[in-house]
N, C-alpha and C positions, 0 to 999 in steps of 0.2 A: 258118756256115750249117747249118741242120738241116731235115730233112723227117720228118714222123711220119705213121704210119698206125695207126688204132685201130678195133677192133670195138666198143669200149665207150667212153662218154664219161668223161673224167677231170675230177675236181673240183679238182685241185690239181697244180701242176707247178713246176719250177724250171729255172734255166739253169745249166749247168756250162761253165766256161771254163778254158782254160789260158793263163796270162799269162807273158810274159817281162818281168821288171822289173829295170831297171838303176838302182840308186840313184845319187844325185849323187856325183861324184868326191870322194873324201875323206870320205864319209859315216861311215866307220869301222865297217862291218858286220863283226861277228866271224866270221860264216859265210863271207863272201867272202874274208876275210883268212886263212882256214884252209887255202887251197890254190887251185890253178888251176881244178879242176873236181872234182865229187863228188856224192854223194847225201846226203840228210838223212833220218834215221830218227826223229828226235824234235826238236820245236821248240815253245817256248812263251815268252811274255813275261809276267812276273809283277810284281806290286806287293808287294815284301817287307814294306812297312810298313802294309799294309792298303789298302782300296779308296780311301781319301782321300789316300794318298801318291802324289804325281805321278811320283816316280822309279820306273822299271821296270827289271827285270833280264831279259836275254835268256839263255835256256838252250837249247842245241841239242846234238845228237849227229850228227856228220858222218863220212863216210868219203871222204877226199879223195886225189886223185892216186894212186889204185891201192893205198892202204894196206890192210893185211890186217885191221886192227882199227879200230873206230870211235873217234872222239875226242870227249870231252865238252868243250863250250865254255860259258863263263859270262862275261858282260860286261854293262855298263850299256847301256840303250837310249838312243841319241843322237838329236839333233833331226831328223836326216834319215833315220833308220831307217824303213823302209817297213812292217814287219810290224805295228806297232800300228794301222795304218789299218784292217785287216780286222776287228779286234775292236771297233772303234767303229761298225761298220755291220752291217746285217742280212745277214750272210754267213758261210759256213764256208770256211776257207782251209787248205790243206795245202802246206807248202813241200817240194817233191819233190827239188830238186837245184839245182846252180849250175855256171856255166862262164864263165870270162873276164869276171868282174865282173857277171854277170847271174844273177838268181834265177829259178827256174822254179816257178810257184805254181799249183796247182789251186784254183779258187774255185767255190762254189755260191751263187747268189743267187736270190731269189724272182722277180725280173723285171729287165728291161733298165734301168729307171730307177735301181735300186740299183746295177747294174753301172756305169752312167755316173757315178754319184756316187762309187763306189769309185775308178774310174780317175781322175776329177778330183782326188780327195784325194791319190792317189799323185803326180800331176803337180804338185800344190801343194808337195810335198816335193822338187820338181825331179828326180824320177825319170823315166826313159824307160820307157814302157809300150807293149808290143806284144801284140796278140791272136794267139795261136798256133792255138787251136781253140775252137769254141763249139758247144754242142749243147743240146737241151732234154731233160728227163727227167720222165716222168710218174710220179706217186706210185702210181697204181693199176696192176695188172698187165694184161696183154693189149694193151699198147701197143708198137708196133714203132718204133724210132728209127733214123734214118740220119744219120751224122755226115759232114761234108765238111771235110777238112783245110784250114784257113785259110792254111797256108803256100803253097798253090798259087794264091792269089788276090792280085792286086796291090793296093796301097793305093788306087789310083784306082777299081778295080773294087769294092772294099769300100765306099768312100765312096759310089759310085753306088747300090749295093744298100741301104745304110743310109738314104740320102735317099729312095729309092723306097718303102721300107717305112714310114718316118716320115710321108711325104706322102700315103700311101694309094694308090700306084700299083698295088699288088697286091690291093686291095680290090675287091669287087663290089657296086655299080658303083664304078669308079675315081674317086678324089678328085683325081687328078693324072694328066697324060699326059706324053709324052716332052718336049714343049715346056716344061712346068712344071719338069721335072727339069733340063733343059738350062739354064734360066734360073737355077735354084738353084745349079748347079754351074759356071756360066759357061763352058759348052762347047756344041758343036753337038748337035743331035738325034741325028745319026748316031753321035757319040762316046758318048753316053749309051746308045744302043741296043746298040752293040758291047760296052760294058762289062757291061751287064746280061745280054746273050746269052752272054758268056763264062762268067759265073758260073752261069747257068741250065744251060748245057751240061755243066759239071762236075757239077752236082747230078744231072742226068738220067743221065749216064754212071755215077755212083756208085750210083744207084738200080738201074740195069740190071745192074751187076756184082753187087750184093747179091741181086737177084732170081734171077739166073742161077746163083748159087752154091748155091741151094736151102736157105738158112739158115732153120731153123724155130723158132729161139729167139725170145723176146719182144723181144730187142734185137739189131740187127745194126749193124755199123760198116763203113764203106767210106772209104778215103782215097786220094788221088791218089798214084801212084807217083812 
């Protein structure tokens, strides 16, 4: 979830997300097989035989399990490897680290439709995908952004907010009311209201903390403790 305030209109923006991606068991990811947990300082997938060669190679530099020196990895890209998904879509991805069989990936996409497409493509490879954080970023300066840590939001709350945004609950005038959302989610009106209120309260609290801190930079970040 994100909230933005701006003194000037922006002509272009993008969405930044942090994903945790757990490939299918037995996918043979060289990075995950390099240790239990660690960071990734370099990563790329290449077609050594040219753009028409379907075989790809994975190259990465990782520091795993507290090692003092990074380790260079080279392996072939296998059918259930998730990294090639990002290069096939309109996004920029950076593999930041890994732990217990899960990759942590920062992704920038132009809009939510592309994000949905990327997540769907990852799941087609039988990977488990979770959204850790989402925020918007404006290209022009003079925009203030507030991030809300998605780890503090339950799956049911996230589903309710996504449905509310998609169906126009937050638009003026509203295209949907609580009854419409309740029908979509197959729950009571009070359940929908409680879930939306919980997320909205977290956003307001984060905004209050950011304003109280007196941050004067173009961008401020607040997350739940």
